[in-house]
Structure formats: structure tokens, C-alpha cells
C-alpha positions as CSV (number, residue, x, y, z in Angstrom):
1,L,48.4,100.1,90.3
2,K,49.5,100.7,86.7
3,K,53.1,99.8,87.5
4,T,51.9,96.5,89.2
5,V,49.7,95.6,86.2
6,K,52.6,96.3,83.8
7,T,55.0,94.2,85.8
8,V,52.5,91.3,86.0
9,V,51.8,91.5,82.2
10,E,55.6,91.5,81.5
11,I,56.1,88.4,83.7
12,I,53.3,86.5,82.1
13,T,54.4,87.5,78.6
14,K,58.0,86.4,79.2
15,W,56.8,83.1,80.8
16,N,54.6,82.4,77.8
17,L,57.2,83.3,75.2
18,K,59.9,81.1,76.8
19,R,57.5,78.1,76.5
20,T,56.4,78.5,72.9
21,D,57.8,76.3,70.1
22,M,57.8,79.3,67.7
23,T,56.9,82.9,67.8
24,V,55.9,84.8,64.6
25,T,56.5,88.5,64.2
26,V,56.4,91.1,61.4
27,S,59.8,92.7,61.7
28,N,63.5,92.5,62.5
29,G,63.0,95.0,65.3
30,F,60.4,92.8,67.0
31,E,62.5,89.7,66.4
32,A,65.4,91.3,68.4
33,I,63.0,92.2,71.3
34,L,61.6,88.6,71.3
35,D,65.1,87.1,71.3
36,D,66.0,89.3,74.3
37,M,62.9,88.1,76.1
38,G,64.0,84.5,75.7
39,C,62.1,83.1,72.7
40,K,63.6,80.0,71.4
41,T,62.6,80.3,67.7
42,V,61.4,83.5,66.1
43,S,60.2,83.7,62.5
44,I,59.5,86.8,60.6
45,I,56.5,87.1,58.2
46,P,56.4,90.7,57.1
47,N,53.2,92.6,56.5
48,G,51.9,92.1,53.0
49,V,49.4,93.7,50.7
50,D,46.6,92.3,48.5
51,T,47.9,93.3,45.0
52,K,44.7,92.2,43.4
53,L,42.8,94.8,45.4
54,F,45.4,97.5,45.8
55,I,46.1,98.5,42.2
56,P,46.5,101.9,40.5
57,I,43.1,103.2,39.5
58,D,42.4,106.2,37.3
59,K,41.9,109.4,39.4
60,D,38.6,110.4,37.6
61,E,37.2,106.9,38.1
62,S,38.2,107.0,41.8
63,L,36.6,110.4,42.3
64,S,33.3,109.1,40.9
65,V,33.4,106.1,43.2
66,I,34.2,108.0,46.5
67,D,32.1,111.0,45.6
68,L,34.2,113.8,47.2
69,P,33.9,116.7,44.8
70,E,36.0,118.9,47.1
71,L,39.0,116.9,45.9
72,E,38.6,117.8,42.2
73,N,41.1,120.2,40.8
74,N,43.2,120.1,44.0
75,F,46.6,118.7,44.9
76,V,45.5,115.8,47.1
77,I,47.6,114.6,50.0
78,T,46.3,111.4,51.5
79,Y,46.7,109.7,54.8
80,I,45.0,106.3,55.4
81,G,44.7,104.8,58.9
82,S,44.1,105.5,62.5
83,I,44.0,109.1,63.4
84,E,45.5,109.0,66.9
85,R,48.0,111.1,68.8
86,W,51.0,109.1,67.7
87,I,50.2,110.2,64.1
88,D,51.6,113.6,63.3
89,I,48.6,114.8,61.3
90,E,49.0,118.3,62.8
91,T,52.3,118.9,60.8
92,V,50.6,117.7,57.6
93,I,47.7,120.1,58.2
94,K,50.2,122.9,58.7
95,S,52.0,121.9,55.5
96,V,48.7,122.0,53.6
97,K,48.1,125.5,54.9
98,I,51.5,126.6,53.7
99,L,50.8,125.2,50.2
100,N,47.5,127.0,50.1
101,D,49.1,130.3,51.3
102,N,51.6,129.9,48.4
103,G,49.0,129.5,45.7
104,I,48.8,125.7,45.5
105,D,45.3,124.4,45.9
106,A,45.9,121.5,48.3
107,V,43.6,119.3,50.3
108,L,44.5,116.8,52.9
109,L,42.4,113.6,52.7
110,C,42.3,111.7,56.0
111,V,40.7,108.3,55.6
112,G,40.1,106.5,58.9
113,G,39.0,107.4,62.4
114,S,40.0,107.4,66.0
115,I,39.4,104.8,68.6
116,A,39.6,107.5,71.4
117,G,37.5,110.0,69.4
118,S,38.6,113.2,71.2
119,Y,41.7,113.7,69.1
120,F,39.8,113.2,65.9
121,E,37.1,115.7,67.0
122,E,39.8,118.3,67.8
123,L,41.3,118.0,64.4
124,T,38.0,118.0,62.4
125,S,36.6,121.0,64.2
126,K,39.3,123.5,62.9
127,N,40.4,122.6,59.4
128,E,38.8,123.8,56.2
129,S,41.4,122.3,53.8
130,V,41.1,118.9,55.3
131,V,38.6,116.2,54.4
132,F,38.0,113.6,57.1
133,T,36.0,110.6,55.9
134,G,35.9,108.6,59.0
135,F,36.1,104.8,58.6
136,V,35.4,103.5,55.1
137,D,34.8,100.0,53.6
138,Y,38.2,98.3,53.1
139,E,37.4,97.5,49.5
140,K,37.1,101.2,48.7
141,V,40.5,102.1,50.2
142,P,42.3,101.8,46.9
143,Y,40.0,104.4,45.4
144,Y,40.9,106.9,48.1
145,I,44.6,106.2,47.6
146,S,44.2,106.6,43.9
147,V,42.8,110.1,44.0
148,S,46.0,111.2,45.7
149,D,48.9,113.1,44.2
150,V,51.0,112.0,47.2
151,C,50.5,109.9,50.3
152,V,51.9,110.5,53.7
153,L,53.1,108.3,56.6
154,P,53.4,110.9,59.4
155,L,54.5,108.9,62.3
156,K,55.7,110.9,65.2
157,P,59.4,110.2,66.1
158,M,59.6,107.4,68.6
159,A,62.5,105.7,70.2
160,K,61.8,102.7,68.0
161,N,59.4,102.3,65.0
162,L,59.5,98.6,64.9
163,T,57.3,97.7,61.9
164,I,56.6,98.7,58.4
165,P,53.0,100.0,58.4
166,L,50.6,98.2,56.0
167,K,49.4,101.6,54.7
168,L,53.0,102.1,53.2
169,L,52.7,98.8,51.2
170,Q,49.1,99.8,50.1
171,Y,50.4,103.2,48.9
172,F,53.2,101.5,47.0
173,A,50.9,98.9,45.4
174,C,48.8,101.8,44.1
175,Q,52.0,103.4,42.7
176,K,51.8,106.5,44.8
177,P,54.8,108.6,45.9
178,V,55.1,108.7,49.7
179,F,56.5,111.2,52.2
180,S,57.6,109.6,55.5
181,L,59.9,110.3,58.4
182,P,62.9,108.0,58.6
183,N,62.0,104.6,60.1
184,S,64.7,101.9,60.6
185,E,62.4,99.0,59.5
186,I,61.5,100.8,56.2
187,E,65.2,101.5,55.6
188,V,66.0,97.8,56.2
189,R,63.4,96.6,53.7
190,F,63.6,99.4,51.1
191,G,66.8,101.3,51.7
192,D,67.0,105.1,51.9
């Protein structure tokens, strides 16, 4: 049944895309796929960030707003976004443990939640150097980023990562260093 549904969805999608006057996408990678699917005109409008909201904020001010005293006096590594199986949070958690075992007081701050729930629950049940906030108000996200010493973009390797995650642009807007695995779209836009 899954195979039949997938085939029907692909047929309907291709039929619709061939009949559009224009299709808008967020990346070069998606543009190539849409071209292959028969789209006549494809325009790229890349993800963007609200630079009035996402600004560097003093760490002490941010700590007072988000009220997470367990972050004080620690090296804070932050991930913002969905906590799902395609995000390699496990490796980041192991890295935090290695830092702590080597005398660096490090904490992983994970801001976001899980749609499925079970993966999130697995992670939260066994990690003492990890702070999971769950979902937070969007307007407060810059404060969570600003308490960070470094932010991470731990996407699991995939055949194709076809977009630049919005969280990367938010990290940059808050002027935070970022660790990420290679991603062709990021390399196209920002270089190595």
C-alpha cells in the first residue's frame, strides 16, 4: 500500500508541477529536482532571518530572561530545532560527555521538541549534562542562542541535504560560531 500511495503522490505532484506558471523553492538543490520533474520556471528565494529579532544579546541578560541557572559558569553548546531521528544529537551528547570527562564544564542546551515524542523521551531520560527546554516562544529563541558559546547543526549524513537550515542563519545573525557537518547547499552559499 505504501508503494502505491508513493507512486500516486509522485504522479499527482509531477502533473501539478508541469502545469504551474512558476514554482518557488529555497535552494539550488531543490531547483535541480524541480527542473528534472518538468517545471517550466523555477525561482529560488532562499531562507532568510529576521535580523531585527535575531541579534547578539549579552549572555548575562539572556540567562536572566531564560532562567536556566544550570547553564551559568558552563561552556554551553546549543542546538535549536526539531529533535528528531535525522538530527544527530546523540553524537553531540557523547561529545559533551568527553568534554566533561576532560575537565571542561560543558552543557548541551537543546531548544525544541519532537513531533513523534518517543525519540525526545529516549534522549531526555538518560542525560545529566543536557538541558532540554521543549518548545519555546519564537521571540525568546535569540536569548537561547545568545547564552551559547557555540551552536551546532548536527544533521545526520544524507544522500542530499538540499537546503540551508534556518537555524544556521539565526546562529549567524546572533554572531555565534557553528559546528556542522558538510552540506552542499551551505558550501554553495557560504563556501567551506
